[in-house]
C-alpha positions as CSV (number, residue, x, y, z in Angstrom):
1,X,4.3,-14.3,-23.5
2,X,1.6,-12.5,-25.4
3,X,4.2,-10.0,-26.6
4,X,6.4,-12.8,-27.8
5,X,3.5,-14.3,-29.7
6,X,2.7,-11.0,-31.3
7,X,6.3,-10.5,-32.5
8,X,6.2,-14.1,-33.8
9,X,2.9,-13.5,-35.6
10,X,4.2,-10.3,-37.2
11,X,7.3,-12.2,-38.3
12,X,5.2,-15.0,-39.8
13,X,3.1,-12.6,-41.8
14,X,5.7,-10.1,-43.0
15,X,9.1,-11.9,-42.6
16,X,10.3,-8.9,-40.6
17,X,11.5,-9.3,-37.0
18,X,10.4,-6.3,-35.0
19,X,12.2,-7.2,-31.7
20,X,14.0,-10.3,-30.5
21,X,11.7,-12.5,-28.5
22,X,14.5,-13.8,-26.2
23,X,18.1,-13.2,-25.3
24,X,20.2,-10.6,-23.6
25,X,21.3,-7.2,-24.9
26,X,21.0,-3.6,-24.2
27,X,19.5,-2.7,-27.5
28,X,16.3,-4.1,-29.1
29,X,16.4,-7.0,-26.7
30,X,15.3,-4.7,-23.9
31,X,12.0,-3.6,-25.5
32,X,9.8,-6.6,-24.9
33,X,11.0,-7.3,-21.3
34,X,10.6,-3.6,-20.4
35,X,7.1,-3.5,-21.8
36,X,6.1,-6.7,-20.0
37,X,7.7,-5.5,-16.7
38,X,6.3,-2.0,-16.9
39,X,2.7,-2.5,-18.2
40,X,1.0,-3.4,-14.9
41,X,2.8,-0.9,-12.7
42,X,2.3,2.0,-15.2
43,X,-1.4,1.1,-15.5
44,X,-1.7,1.1,-11.7
45,X,0.1,4.4,-11.4
46,X,-2.0,6.1,-14.1
47,X,-5.2,4.9,-12.3
48,X,-3.9,6.1,-8.9
49,X,-3.0,9.5,-10.3
50,X,-6.4,9.9,-12.1
51,X,-8.3,9.0,-8.9
52,X,-6.2,11.3,-6.7
53,X,-6.7,14.2,-9.1
54,X,-10.4,13.5,-9.6
55,X,-11.0,13.4,-5.8
56,X,-9.0,16.6,-5.3
57,X,-10.9,18.4,-8.1
58,X,-14.1,18.3,-6.1
59,X,-12.6,19.4,-2.8
60,X,-14.0,22.6,-1.2
61,X,-10.7,24.5,-1.2
62,X,-10.3,23.9,-4.9
63,X,-13.8,25.3,-5.6
64,X,-12.9,28.2,-3.4
65,X,-9.7,28.9,-5.3
66,X,-11.6,28.9,-8.5
67,X,-14.2,31.2,-7.1
68,X,-11.5,33.6,-6.0
69,X,-10.6,33.9,-9.7
70,X,-7.4,32.0,-9.8
71,X,-6.5,30.6,-13.2
72,X,-6.8,26.9,-13.8
73,X,-3.1,26.6,-14.1
74,X,-2.5,28.3,-10.7
75,X,-5.2,26.1,-9.0
76,X,-3.5,23.0,-10.4
77,X,0.0,24.0,-9.5
78,X,-0.6,25.5,-6.0
79,X,-3.6,23.5,-4.7
80,X,-4.4,20.3,-6.6
81,X,-1.0,18.8,-7.3
82,X,0.4,19.2,-3.7
83,X,-2.7,17.5,-2.4
84,X,-2.6,14.6,-4.9
85,X,1.2,14.2,-4.7
86,X,1.3,11.8,-1.6
87,X,-1.2,9.4,-3.2
88,X,0.7,9.5,-6.4
89,X,4.0,8.9,-4.6
90,X,2.4,6.0,-2.7
91,X,1.3,4.6,-6.1
92,X,4.9,4.9,-7.3
93,X,6.0,2.8,-4.4
94,X,3.4,0.1,-5.0
95,X,4.2,0.1,-8.8
96,X,8.0,-0.3,-8.0
97,X,7.3,-3.2,-5.7
98,X,5.0,-4.7,-8.2
99,X,7.7,-4.5,-10.9
100,X,10.3,-6.0,-8.5
101,X,8.0,-8.9,-7.7
102,X,7.5,-9.7,-11.4
103,X,11.2,-9.5,-12.2
104,X,11.9,-13.2,-11.7
105,X,9.1,-14.3,-14.1
106,X,10.1,-11.7,-16.7
107,X,13.7,-12.7,-16.6
108,X,12.8,-16.4,-16.9
109,X,10.4,-15.8,-19.9
110,X,12.8,-13.6,-21.8
111,X,15.9,-15.6,-20.9
112,X,17.7,-12.8,-19.1
113,X,20.2,-14.0,-16.5
114,X,19.7,-11.6,-13.6
115,X,18.9,-11.8,-10.0
116,X,15.3,-13.0,-10.6
117,X,16.5,-15.7,-12.9
118,X,19.2,-16.7,-10.4
119,X,16.5,-16.9,-7.8
120,X,14.4,-19.4,-9.8
121,X,17.6,-21.4,-10.7
122,X,18.6,-21.5,-7.1
123,X,15.2,-22.7,-6.0
124,X,15.2,-25.5,-8.7
125,X,18.8,-26.5,-7.8
126,X,18.0,-26.5,-4.0
127,X,20.8,-24.0,-3.3
128,X,19.5,-22.7,0.1
129,X,22.3,-20.2,0.6
130,X,21.7,-18.4,-2.7
131,X,18.0,-18.5,-2.1
132,X,18.4,-16.9,1.3
133,X,20.8,-14.3,0.0
134,X,18.5,-13.3,-2.8
135,X,15.5,-13.2,-0.6
136,X,17.3,-10.9,1.8
137,X,18.5,-8.7,-1.1
138,X,15.0,-8.4,-2.5
139,X,13.5,-7.8,1.0
140,X,16.0,-5.1,1.6
141,X,15.1,-3.5,-1.8
142,X,11.4,-3.7,-1.0
143,X,12.0,-2.1,2.4
144,X,14.1,0.7,0.9
145,X,11.4,1.5,-1.7
146,X,8.8,1.5,1.0
147,X,10.8,3.7,3.2
148,X,11.7,6.1,0.4
149,X,8.0,6.5,-0.6
150,X,6.9,7.0,3.0
151,X,9.6,9.7,3.6
152,X,8.7,11.4,0.3
153,X,5.0,11.4,1.2
154,X,5.7,13.0,4.5
155,X,7.8,15.7,2.8
156,X,5.2,16.3,0.1
157,X,2.0,16.2,2.2
158,X,1.2,19.7,3.4
159,X,-1.2,18.3,6.1
160,X,1.5,16.4,8.0
161,X,3.6,18.2,10.5
162,X,7.3,17.8,10.2
């Protein structure tokens, strides 16, 4: 809602509408919901990546690779990134699930009629069948995201035997 208020404040001062604050469309209508939906997951993912890279920078094998005279680029590509990749991929999974869990609120606030909005409508209307179907669909999606990130982490982690 803060994004909507910012757009309204800019409109009140300048008379120019930057982005529509509600409604459906695949043009400028998409900007505010995308920002609102992606802000928290992106912040989490950036933080997870920074922590994983910072922890890896101080590992013994990284210092050894630098001591052997490898360039920073080679140390990064061959040693640091493969070690940090599983943590980053896990962060991608958490960020995706976070975005999915926020979807209903974002659709409601920005008046988008999608699955999240339908879920809220079905709860308010007492439509148990639709609520059950949407809960199962979201649960399946959550499970697929979790499975994909777990499989990807196994494939990327050099310390796990295949």
